[in-house]
C-alpha positions as CSV (number, residue, x, y, z in Angstrom):
1,M,1.5,16.7,31.9
2,S,4.0,18.9,33.7
3,S,6.9,17.3,35.5
4,P,6.6,17.9,39.3
5,D,9.5,20.3,39.4
6,S,8.0,22.5,36.7
7,V,5.0,23.7,38.8
8,S,5.1,27.5,39.6
9,L,5.8,27.8,43.3
10,R,6.8,31.4,44.1
11,S,3.4,32.9,44.6
12,T,2.2,30.3,47.2
13,P,0.4,32.2,49.9
14,K,2.0,32.7,53.3
15,Q,-1.2,31.7,55.1
16,A,-3.8,29.0,54.5
17,D,-6.5,27.1,56.3
18,V,-4.5,23.9,56.1
19,L,-0.8,23.2,55.6
20,V,0.0,19.6,54.4
21,V,3.6,18.4,55.1
22,G,4.6,15.8,52.5
23,A,3.6,15.4,48.9
24,G,3.3,11.6,48.7
25,L,0.0,9.8,48.1
26,S,-1.4,10.5,51.6
27,G,-0.5,14.2,51.6
28,L,-1.7,14.9,48.1
29,R,-5.0,13.0,48.7
30,A,-5.5,15.0,51.9
31,A,-4.8,18.3,50.2
32,L,-7.3,17.5,47.4
33,G,-10.0,16.6,50.0
34,V,-9.3,19.9,51.8
35,Q,-9.6,21.9,48.6
36,A,-12.7,20.1,47.5
37,A,-14.3,21.4,50.8
38,G,-13.6,25.0,49.8
39,L,-10.7,25.5,52.2
40,S,-7.3,26.9,51.2
41,C,-4.3,24.6,51.4
42,V,-0.6,24.7,50.9
43,V,1.5,21.5,50.5
44,V,5.2,21.6,51.4
45,E,7.5,18.8,50.3
46,A,11.1,18.3,51.5
47,I,12.4,16.9,48.2
48,D,12.2,18.1,44.6
49,R,9.4,15.9,43.4
50,V,6.0,14.5,44.4
51,G,5.2,10.8,44.9
52,G,7.0,9.9,48.1
53,K,8.0,6.2,47.9
54,T,6.6,5.9,44.5
55,L,9.2,6.8,41.9
56,T,9.1,6.0,38.2
57,V,12.1,6.3,35.9
58,P,12.8,5.4,32.2
59,S,13.7,1.8,31.8
60,K,16.1,2.3,28.9
61,H,18.4,5.1,27.7
62,S,16.0,5.6,24.8
63,G,12.6,4.5,23.7
64,P,9.4,3.7,25.6
65,G,9.0,1.9,28.9
66,V,9.3,2.9,32.5
67,S,10.3,1.1,35.7
68,D,9.1,1.6,39.3
69,I,12.0,1.8,41.7
70,G,9.5,2.4,44.6
71,G,6.0,1.0,45.2
72,A,4.9,-1.1,42.3
73,W,1.6,-3.0,42.9
74,I,-2.1,-2.5,43.5
75,N,-5.1,-4.7,42.9
76,D,-8.6,-4.0,41.5
77,T,-10.7,-5.4,44.3
78,S,-9.8,-4.7,47.9
79,Q,-7.6,-1.8,46.9
80,S,-10.6,0.1,45.7
81,E,-9.3,3.7,46.1
82,M,-6.2,3.1,44.1
83,Y,-8.2,1.3,41.4
84,R,-10.6,4.3,41.2
85,L,-7.6,6.5,40.7
86,L,-6.4,4.3,37.9
87,Q,-9.8,4.6,36.2
88,K,-10.1,8.3,36.9
89,Y,-6.8,9.1,35.2
90,G,-7.2,6.6,32.4
91,L,-4.1,4.6,33.3
92,H,-3.3,1.0,32.3
93,G,-2.9,-1.9,34.7
94,E,-0.5,-4.8,33.9
95,V,-1.4,-8.1,35.5
96,Q,1.6,-9.5,37.3
97,R,3.2,-12.4,35.4
98,A,4.0,-15.3,37.8
99,E,4.4,-19.0,37.4
100,V,2.2,-19.7,40.4
101,R,-0.3,-17.0,41.2
102,V,-0.9,-17.7,44.9
103,F,2.2,-17.7,47.0
104,L,0.7,-19.9,49.8
105,T,-0.3,-22.6,47.3
106,E,3.3,-22.5,46.0
107,V,4.6,-22.9,49.5
108,L,2.4,-26.0,50.2
109,L,3.3,-27.6,46.9
110,Q,7.0,-27.5,47.9
111,F,6.5,-30.0,50.7
112,E,5.2,-33.5,51.1
113,G,3.8,-35.6,54.0
114,K,4.4,-34.3,57.5
115,D,6.0,-31.1,56.3
116,Q,3.0,-30.2,54.2
117,I,0.6,-30.9,57.0
118,L,2.7,-28.8,59.4
119,V,2.8,-25.8,57.1
120,A,-0.9,-26.0,56.3
121,S,-1.6,-26.2,60.1
122,A,0.6,-23.2,60.8
123,L,-1.2,-21.2,58.1
124,Q,-4.6,-22.1,59.5
125,H,-3.3,-21.1,63.0
126,F,-2.3,-17.7,61.8
127,R,-5.7,-17.2,60.1
128,E,-7.4,-17.9,63.4
129,V,-5.1,-15.7,65.4
130,I,-5.5,-12.8,62.9
131,E,-9.3,-13.1,63.1
132,E,-9.0,-12.2,66.8
133,I,-7.0,-9.0,66.3
134,D,-8.9,-5.8,66.8
135,L,-7.4,-3.3,64.3
136,E,-8.6,-0.3,66.2
137,N,-7.3,-1.5,69.5
138,P,-4.8,-4.4,68.8
139,A,-3.6,-4.5,72.4
140,T,-7.0,-5.6,73.7
141,G,-7.5,-8.6,71.5
142,K,-7.2,-12.3,72.6
143,A,-3.6,-13.2,73.5
144,A,-2.5,-9.7,72.4
145,K,0.0,-9.2,75.2
146,E,1.6,-12.6,74.5
147,L,1.8,-11.9,70.8
148,D,3.3,-8.5,71.4
149,S,5.8,-9.7,74.0
150,M,7.7,-11.8,71.4
151,T,9.3,-11.3,68.0
152,S,7.7,-13.3,65.2
153,T,10.8,-15.6,65.3
154,E,10.4,-16.3,69.0
155,Y,6.7,-16.9,68.6
156,C,7.1,-19.4,65.8
157,H,9.9,-21.3,67.7
158,R,7.7,-21.6,70.8
159,T,4.4,-22.4,69.0
160,F,5.6,-24.7,66.2
161,Q,9.0,-25.9,67.3
162,S,9.8,-26.0,63.6
163,E,12.7,-24.4,61.7
164,L,10.7,-24.9,58.6
165,V,7.7,-22.8,59.8
166,T,10.0,-20.2,61.4
167,G,12.0,-19.8,58.2
168,L,8.9,-19.3,56.1
169,V,7.5,-16.7,58.4
170,D,10.9,-14.9,58.6
171,T,10.9,-14.8,54.8
172,A,7.4,-13.4,54.7
173,V,8.3,-10.7,57.3
174,Q,11.4,-9.7,55.3
175,S,9.4,-9.6,52.0
176,M,6.6,-7.4,53.5
177,V,8.4,-5.0,55.8
178,G,12.1,-5.3,55.2
179,V,13.1,-6.3,58.7
180,E,14.2,-9.6,60.2
181,G,11.6,-11.7,62.1
182,N,13.6,-11.2,65.3
183,A,13.0,-7.4,65.1
184,I,9.3,-7.1,64.8
185,S,6.6,-8.0,67.3
186,M,4.4,-11.0,66.3
187,L,1.4,-8.9,67.0
188,A,2.6,-6.0,64.8
189,F,3.3,-8.4,61.9
190,L,-0.1,-10.1,62.1
191,Q,-1.8,-6.8,62.6
192,G,-0.2,-5.6,59.4
193,V,-1.3,-8.8,57.6
194,K,-4.9,-8.3,58.7
195,T,-4.9,-4.8,57.4
196,A,-4.0,-6.4,54.0
197,T,-7.2,-8.4,54.3
198,G,-5.5,-11.6,55.5
199,I,-2.4,-13.7,55.0
200,D,-3.6,-15.2,51.7
201,A,-4.0,-11.8,50.0
202,A,-0.9,-10.2,51.6
203,L,1.4,-12.8,50.1
204,S,-0.4,-13.3,46.8
205,D,0.3,-12.3,43.2
206,G,-3.2,-13.3,42.3
207,K,-6.5,-11.5,41.7
208,D,-7.1,-10.2,45.2
209,G,-3.5,-10.1,46.2
210,A,-1.0,-7.4,47.1
211,Q,1.1,-8.0,44.0
212,Y,-1.5,-8.3,41.3
213,L,-1.5,-5.2,39.1
214,R,1.4,-3.0,38.0
215,L,1.0,0.2,36.0
216,R,2.2,0.7,32.5
217,E,2.7,4.4,33.1
218,G,4.4,3.8,36.4
219,M,3.0,4.3,39.9
220,Q,4.4,7.8,40.4
221,T,1.9,8.8,37.7
222,F,-0.8,8.8,40.4
223,S,0.9,11.5,42.3
224,L,1.8,13.5,39.2
225,N,-1.8,13.6,38.3
226,M,-2.9,14.4,41.8
227,A,-0.5,17.3,41.9
228,E,-1.9,18.6,38.6
229,D,-5.4,18.5,40.2
230,L,-4.3,20.9,43.0
231,K,-5.2,24.5,42.7
232,P,-2.4,26.7,41.2
233,D,0.3,27.9,43.6
234,T,-0.5,25.2,46.2
235,L,2.6,23.0,46.0
236,V,6.0,24.0,47.4
237,L,8.9,21.6,46.6
238,S,12.4,21.5,48.1
239,A,11.1,22.8,51.4
240,P,12.0,20.6,54.4
241,V,10.0,21.5,57.5
242,T,12.2,22.4,60.4
243,S,9.7,23.4,63.1
244,I,6.0,23.5,63.8
245,E,4.8,25.8,66.6
246,Q,1.2,25.9,67.9
247,C,0.0,29.2,69.4
248,P,-2.9,28.7,71.9
249,Q,-3.8,32.4,71.7
250,T,-4.1,32.7,67.9
251,R,-5.0,29.1,67.3
252,L,-2.6,29.2,64.4
253,C,0.3,26.9,63.6
254,T,3.5,28.5,62.4
255,V,5.5,26.2,60.2
256,R,9.1,27.0,59.3
257,T,10.9,25.4,56.4
258,S,14.4,25.7,55.0
259,S,13.0,27.0,51.7
260,P,14.4,30.5,50.9
261,T,11.1,31.5,49.3
262,H,8.6,29.9,51.7
263,S,10.4,29.9,55.0
264,I,7.3,30.6,57.1
265,V,3.7,29.5,56.5
266,Q,0.9,29.9,59.0
267,A,-2.2,27.7,59.0
268,K,-5.2,26.8,61.2
269,K,-4.5,23.1,60.8
270,V,-1.4,21.0,59.9
271,I,-1.6,17.6,58.3
272,L,1.6,15.7,58.8
273,S,2.3,13.2,56.1
274,V,5.8,11.9,56.8
275,P,7.0,8.6,58.2
276,R,6.9,8.8,62.0
277,T,10.5,7.7,62.2
278,L,11.3,11.1,60.7
279,Y,9.4,13.2,63.3
280,N,12.7,13.9,65.1
281,K,13.7,16.0,62.1
282,I,11.1,18.6,63.1
283,A,11.1,20.7,66.3
284,F,7.6,20.7,67.8
285,N,6.5,23.5,70.2
286,P,4.9,22.4,72.3
287,P,6.6,18.9,72.1
288,L,4.7,15.9,70.8
289,P,2.7,13.9,73.4
290,S,4.5,11.1,75.0
291,A,2.7,8.4,72.9
292,Q,3.5,10.1,69.6
293,S,7.1,10.5,70.7
294,R,7.4,6.9,71.7
295,F,6.1,5.8,68.3
296,A,8.6,8.1,66.6
297,D,11.5,6.9,68.8
298,K,10.8,3.2,69.0
299,N,9.4,2.2,65.6
300,I,11.9,0.8,63.1
301,I,11.9,1.0,59.4
302,G,13.2,-1.7,57.2
303,Y,15.9,-2.0,54.6
304,Y,14.3,-2.3,51.2
305,S,16.1,-1.9,47.9
306,K,15.5,-2.8,44.3
307,T,17.9,-3.7,41.5
308,I,16.2,-3.9,38.1
309,Y,17.8,-5.7,35.2
310,V,16.5,-4.5,31.8
311,F,17.1,-6.6,28.7
312,D,16.5,-6.2,25.0
313,Q,14.6,-9.5,24.8
314,P,12.5,-11.6,27.2
315,W,14.9,-14.6,27.2
316,W,13.3,-16.1,30.3
317,H,10.0,-16.2,28.5
318,T,11.6,-18.2,25.7
319,A,13.0,-20.6,28.4
320,G,9.5,-21.0,29.9
321,L,10.4,-19.2,33.1
322,S,8.3,-16.7,35.1
323,G,11.2,-14.5,36.3
324,A,10.0,-15.1,39.9
325,V,12.6,-16.5,42.3
326,Q,12.9,-16.9,46.1
327,T,16.4,-17.4,47.5
328,Q,17.9,-18.3,50.8
329,F,21.5,-17.0,50.2
330,G,23.0,-13.9,48.7
331,P,21.7,-10.3,48.7
332,I,18.6,-11.0,46.5
333,L,15.7,-12.3,48.5
334,F,13.1,-12.5,45.6
335,S,12.4,-11.3,42.1
336,R,9.5,-10.6,39.8
337,D,9.0,-10.1,36.1
338,T,8.2,-6.4,35.6
339,S,8.0,-6.3,31.8
340,V,5.6,-4.3,29.8
341,P,5.3,-6.0,26.4
342,A,3.4,-3.2,24.8
343,D,6.4,-0.9,25.3
344,D,8.9,-3.6,24.3
345,Q,10.2,-3.2,27.9
346,W,11.7,-6.4,29.4
347,S,12.8,-6.4,32.9
348,I,13.2,-8.5,36.1
349,T,13.1,-6.6,39.4
350,C,15.2,-8.0,42.3
351,F,14.4,-7.2,45.9
352,L,17.3,-6.8,48.4
353,V,15.9,-6.5,51.9
354,A,16.4,-6.8,55.6
355,D,19.8,-7.8,57.0
356,R,21.1,-9.4,53.8
357,G,20.3,-6.2,52.0
358,R,21.9,-4.0,54.7
359,E,25.1,-6.0,54.4
360,W,25.1,-5.7,50.7
361,S,24.5,-1.9,50.9
362,L,27.8,-1.4,52.7
363,L,29.7,-2.4,49.6
364,S,30.8,0.0,46.9
365,Q,28.4,0.5,44.0
366,A,30.7,-1.6,41.8
367,E,30.7,-4.4,44.3
368,R,27.0,-4.2,44.9
369,R,26.4,-4.5,41.2
370,R,28.9,-7.4,40.8
371,T,27.6,-9.5,43.7
372,A,23.9,-9.0,42.8
373,W,24.5,-9.8,39.1
374,E,26.5,-12.9,39.9
375,Q,23.7,-14.2,42.1
376,F,21.1,-13.4,39.5
377,R,23.0,-15.0,36.7
378,T,23.8,-18.1,38.7
379,I,20.2,-18.6,39.7
380,F,18.9,-18.4,36.1
381,E,21.7,-20.3,34.5
382,G,20.8,-23.1,37.0
383,A,17.3,-23.2,35.6
384,G,18.5,-24.7,32.4
385,T,18.7,-28.4,31.6
386,P,21.1,-30.8,33.4
387,L,23.2,-30.9,30.3
388,E,23.2,-27.2,29.3
389,K,23.1,-24.0,31.3
390,L,20.6,-21.4,30.4
391,N,22.3,-18.5,28.5
392,V,21.7,-15.3,30.5
393,P,22.7,-12.2,28.5
394,E,24.0,-9.0,29.9
395,P,21.4,-6.4,30.7
396,I,21.1,-3.3,28.5
397,N,20.5,-1.2,31.7
398,V,20.6,-1.6,35.4
399,L,18.5,0.5,37.8
400,E,19.2,0.6,41.5
401,M,17.4,2.3,44.4
402,E,18.4,2.3,48.1
403,W,15.6,4.0,50.1
404,S,17.6,3.8,53.4
405,K,20.2,6.2,51.9
406,E,17.6,8.8,51.1
407,E,17.6,11.5,53.8
408,F,13.9,12.1,53.9
409,F,12.8,8.4,53.8
410,G,15.4,6.4,55.8
411,G,14.1,3.1,54.5
412,A,11.0,1.2,53.4
413,T,8.3,0.0,53.4
414,C,6.9,1.8,56.5
415,P,7.7,2.0,60.2
416,V,6.9,-1.1,62.3
417,P,6.8,-1.6,66.1
418,P,9.3,-3.8,68.0
419,P,8.1,-6.2,70.7
420,G,6.2,-4.5,73.6
421,L,5.4,-1.2,72.0
422,I,1.8,-1.9,70.9
423,S,0.7,-3.2,74.3
424,S,2.4,-0.3,76.2
425,V,1.0,2.6,74.1
426,D,-2.6,3.3,73.0
427,A,-2.4,2.4,69.3
428,S,-5.0,5.0,68.4
429,A,-2.6,7.7,69.6
430,A,-0.8,7.3,66.2
431,R,-3.9,8.7,64.5
432,T,-5.1,11.1,67.3
433,P,-4.7,14.8,66.5
434,F,-2.3,16.8,68.7
435,D,-4.4,20.0,69.0
436,N,-4.1,21.4,65.5
437,I,-1.7,18.8,64.1
438,H,-3.2,15.8,62.3
439,F,-1.3,12.6,61.5
440,V,-1.6,10.6,58.2
441,G,0.5,8.2,56.3
442,T,0.2,4.6,55.3
443,E,1.5,3.4,58.7
444,T,-1.6,5.0,60.3
445,A,-4.1,3.1,58.0
446,L,-6.4,0.4,59.2
447,V,-6.8,-1.1,55.7
448,W,-3.7,-2.0,53.6
449,R,-1.2,-0.5,56.0
450,G,2.2,0.0,54.4
451,Y,0.7,0.0,50.9
452,M,-0.5,2.8,48.5
453,E,-4.1,2.0,49.3
454,G,-3.4,2.6,53.0
455,A,-1.7,5.9,52.1
456,V,-4.7,7.4,50.2
457,R,-7.2,6.1,52.8
458,S,-5.2,7.8,55.5
459,G,-5.2,11.0,53.5
460,D,-9.0,10.9,53.2
461,R,-9.2,10.5,57.0
462,G,-6.9,13.4,57.7
463,A,-8.9,15.6,55.3
464,Q,-12.2,14.8,57.0
465,E,-10.7,15.4,60.4
466,V,-9.6,19.0,59.6
467,I,-12.7,19.8,57.6
468,G,-14.9,18.7,60.4
469,A,-12.8,20.6,63.0
470,L,-12.8,23.8,61.0
471,K,-16.5,23.7,60.4
472,R,-17.1,23.2,64.1
473,V,-15.1,26.3,64.8
474,E,-17.1,28.3,62.3
475,N,-20.3,27.2,63.8
């Protein structure tokens, strides 16, 4: 398979039926759908690779094994489109190794008596509230305005009057979207949970959960394969879009990029597959509608980083540990075992997110590595016996990725609304075409929003929109 930057680009046509902006999962999926319908398509990508927020790198300096420093999990049930791609490309899923498969079960087992009853009651409350949320029109659901008027932290304080419940929900918010509970609307958080098929699945490492399967070949392999499936001379890398102009007379969109070889491309339709928090990098003429502008201006994107420790042996397996931790102090919020035994690849991935992660990110690289490693080593040494600390060896490699410092990403996982935004703007506007510009991306999905599954499903929607529109014009 060719690497993404080895694709021949210079003969890409200057005109096409459809121009796709962004070569992540949603953009590539949309482009393949457009081409399958017999339409011409060009894909322009701002950076020098495909895959968006999936990025796979070698785990070690030599030998087999890769690590995902971007998106890392799918499942084989409710994430049906991603699992179909796994099967189509002959890839190999790795079941997530965890001491306790279902996070919520683990939470309940931590408590006894009144605390356990309180947490169980809170979880049931959220299930019932989530059931009432209308994903198509979340502002119209029962108690929607109240839910949207408060942050998740405020809502939990008022509803449960419990620091325990509030803390658990804050941790869930940080883990899922990389922001603090006092930054996101309660309605926005629960809406996102519902798109992930419910609170149990969203927080689970188990069979139907969000963190069930990893990929031996790495998640970026999906995009590499999809790029290979595009027709020749379709993909243009290192071409940030600077402006999109729609001409009512010609019904054409003129898209300008900073690429020296493909500075202008004209298309009948544009599919925009970039995070909405980056729309302000593009000059739109005419300007975006007010609803789209508000989504672009008001949505926030979280801080989400990974530090991956690679070892020559699975010492934590020998000690009977899962490699999964959840912490209250220090830059690391949680970790997971991301080893692939078949490749003799042994690693633990640590997640540094939200405010704790942002504070850590301000340090020099040397200080970031020192503080994260000290926390990691202290946690696992403390898992030994009362008489003897567990011996934690030095890693043979350390991988680090800070998405917030990447110009064309700005953070992870996906943009989320602050309090008041959903109830003041028609939520469907985020998916409504603006004349000949169509909007996709995982944040526009109604199923598994913020995940790879949501990305490919939004790409399918975008492709069907432009195919239908162009066919209507022909008829």
